[in-house]
N, C-alpha and C positions, 0 to 999 in steps of 0.2 A: 498297702497299695496306694493309699491316699498320699503318703509321703512321696512315693514315686511320681505320681501325677503332679504334685506341687513342685518337686525338684525339676521335672521336665518343663513346666511352665516358667519357672524362674530362670532356668538355663536358656530357654528360648528367648525370653525377654532380654536377658543380659547380652546374648549373642547379637540380637538385632540392634540393640542400643549402641554397641561398639562397632557395628558394621563388619563383623567377622563373618567368615564363611559358615554356613549352617552346619551345626554339629548336632548329632542325634544321640539320645540316651538309649542304651541297650541294657537289658536285664536278663539274667538266667537264674533259674532255680534248679538246684542240684538234688539228686536223690539222697545225698549224704553230705556232711560238711566237707568243704574243699581242703585238700591236703596242704595247700600253700595259699598265701595271701594275695598273690598276683600271678597272672599267666598271660603270655602273648599268644593270641589265637584269633583267627578270622581277620587279621590285619589290624587289630586293636589290642591295647593293653587292658586286661580285665583286673579289677580289684575284687577280691572275695572276702566275705565275712560270713563264717558259718556255711550255710548251704545256699547263700545268695551271692551272685557275682554281678557287678555292674561295669559298664564301660561307656565311653563316648567315642563317636566316630562319624565319618561322613557317609552320606548315602541314605541311611535310615532303613535300608532293606535287610531282611534276615534270610539266611539260606541254610540248607541242610549241610553244606560244606563247612560254613563258618561254625555251625553248631557242633559238628563232628570234631573240628579242630579243638574247640573248647572242651568237649567231653573227653578227648584224648589227654588233655592237660590236667583236668580237675575231676573227672569222673562223670557218671551218667547224668544227663540233663532231663528234667521233668517239665520245664517251661523255658522257652527261648523267645524273646520279643524285643521289639524296638518301640519307639513312639508311634510308628505308623503300621507295624505289622507284627503278627505272632505266628510261630510255626504251629501247624495243625498236629493232631495226635499221630497221624500216619507219618508225617515228616519227622516228628520227634523219635519215633521208633526207628526210622531209617538213619537218623543222626546217630543214635546210640549203637546201631548195628555197624555202621561205618567206623565209628570210634573204636570198636572192639576188633577191627581188622577185616571186617567183611567188605568185600569189594562192591562197588555199585553194580547193579544188575546190568549185564551186557545188553546192548540194544539188539533186538532181533534183526538179523540180516534179511533182506527181502529174499523170497524164494528164487532160486536160480531157474532161468527158463529151461524147460525140458527140450532136449534135442529131438527133433522129429526126423523121421526118414521118409522118403517118398519112394514109391515103386519106380523101378527103372523105366524110363520113357524112351521109346524108339523115336529117333529124330529122322524125319524124312527129308528135311531140308527144303529148299525151294528149287523146283525144277527149272532148268533153263527154258527159255521160250521154245515152244514146240515140243519139248520132251515131256511126256506124260507118264513115264515109267516111275514107279516108286522105288527108291533106293534105300537100302538099310546099311548101316555101317558093319 
C-alpha cells in the first residue's frame, strides 16, 4: 500500500511538472490471479500482475460500471479504487453481480394513477330568463 501511495505522489508531481493533463492512478485487487497481463475496461488499459491490476486515466472517479467491466475481463474484484475514491462493499457486490451477467435492478416505475368514476350527474342547464321549469335530458 505504501508503494501505491508513493507511486501516486511521484506520478502527480511528474504530471504537474510537465504541465500535462491530470492523470489518476487506479488499482483493483482481484479474488484470484488475473488470467492475462492486461485488459481494456472502464475506458482504460489495465496492467495486471497476480491478483493486482493498475491503470492510469483521467477523472479519478470510480464506478460500479467500470468495476464490472474489469471484473468481466479478469474475474471477481475485491477492491476497486483510485487516488480519490474507493468503491464501498455494497458497490463491490453489485460490480461482481453485474460482471456475472446480472442486470442492474430496474428502477421502479411510479404507480399509475387510479381511474376514478363519478356517479352520473343530471344536468339541469341554465334556464332562459323567466323560465323556472327544471329540464332533464
